[in-house]
N, C-alpha and C positions, 0 to 999 in steps of 0.2 A: 641507387642500386638498392639499398635497404627499404626505399619506399616499393619498389617493384616486387621485391621479396615478400612485402609485408601484404600486398594485393594478392599475390599468387598461393599463399596460406590463410587457411581459415582461421586459425588459433594462433596466438603469440608463441614464440620459441618456448618461453618459460612454462605455458600451459603444458607444452609436450613433455618437458622436464618432469614435471608434477605428476603426470599421468603415470609415465614412466616408474617414477618413485614410488608411488603408490602402490603400483603392480608389484615393483621390487620388494619393498619393505613388507607389504602383505603376505607375500611368498615367503619371506625370512622369518615371518612370524608363525604363518601358517603350518610350515613342512615340519619344524621341532615340534609343536604342537600335536600335530597328527600322528606323527612318527614316534613320540616318546611320551605323551600324554594320552590323549583318546584312545588310539589303537598302539600300545606297544607290543612288541613280540612278533609281529607278522615278519620283522627281520632281524637280525642281530643290530645292537645299539651302533656298533663299528661301520657295519655296513649300511646301515641307514644314513648315518654321518655322512660317509664317503660317497654315496649315490646321490643325496637328495640336500645335504645343507653346505658342505664343502664346495661345490660348483656355483651356489649362490656368494659365497664369500669371495671367490676370485676378483669380480668387477666391483668390489664395495667402494674401494677408495676413489677409483675413475668417477663411480657413480654419484657419489657424495660431493666430488668435485667438478662435476657437471662436463668431463672430457668427452667430446663427440665420438671420437675413437672407440671409448669404452663402452658406450651405449651401444655403438655399432655392432662390436664383437661379442656383447652381452647378449645380443638376439641367439647366436647360437646356445648359449646356455640355458636361456628360457625355452627353447624347444625340449629340452629334458621334461620339463614340467608341462609343458603343452602335450607332449605325446604320453606321459604320465597319467595326466588327469583324461586324456579320451580313453585310455586303455582301461583305467579304473571303472570309469563310467559305462564299458561295454562289459566287463567281466564280474564286477563288484556291485550289485544294485545297493546294498546295504551302506554303501559309503557315497552314495550320490551327492548327497550334500556338500561333502569336503572336495569330491571331485569336480565338481561346478565350481566351487569357489576357486580352486586351484586353477581351472580352466580361465574364469574370468579374469584372475589376477595376472595369469600367464599372458593373456591376450592384450591386458592393459599395458602391461610392460612392453611387450613387442610393439604395439602400435605406438607407443608413447616414445621408446627408445628409436624406432625406425625415423620417425619424423624428427624428431629432437636432433638425432645424427645429421640428418639430411638438412635442414635448416640452418641448425647452430654451426656446421660445416662450410656452408655456403657463407653465413655472416663472418666468418674467421678467415675466408677465401681459400678453403681447403677443398679438394674435390678433384675429379679426374674430368679432363677436358674430353670434348667429343672427338672422335677419332678423325673427323673431317677436320677440325680446327687445329689439331694436334698436326695432321699431315699438312695443312696450309701452312702453319708456322715453321715447320721442318724445310719446306721447299722455299719458302722467303730467306731462312738462314742460308741454306744451300746456294741460292742464286746471288745473295749478297756475298758469301763468300768467295764465289766464283769470279765476281766482278772485282773485288779487291785483289786477288791472286795475279790478274792479268797486268 
C-alpha cells in the first residue's frame, strides 16, 4: 500500500509538511512585522492582532505536531491571508512587495497543507471512502444480517 502511495505522489509526505511549515511560519513572522513594525497605524493594534495574528495562532500546536486534520482545516485560516494579499495587491501599489510575499507564503502553506493532509491521512488509514465502496459494504452487511436472521 505504501509503495503504491509513494508512486502516486511526486514528493515525500515530509516534503509537503516542510512546504506548509515554511508558508505558515513565514506568515507568522511576516504579518506582525508588516502590521506593527513596517506599516503601523493603518489599523489599531488590537484589531490587527485579532484579524491577522490570532487566526495564525489557532492551528500552531497541530502544525508543530504534524496532525493531518489540523493541516486540513488550517487551509480555511490561510485563505484569510490569500485574500488579504490579493486585495492589497489590487488596491495598494505601495505595498506590492509585502503583499506578494504574503501571497507566496499563503500559497505555499495552502499547497503543502493540502497534500500533507491528503497523503499523511492515507498513510494513517484516515479518509473518506468512495460512496460506491460504502454502499457495497453496507449492502453486504445487510445481506449477511438477513441470512443470519433466517
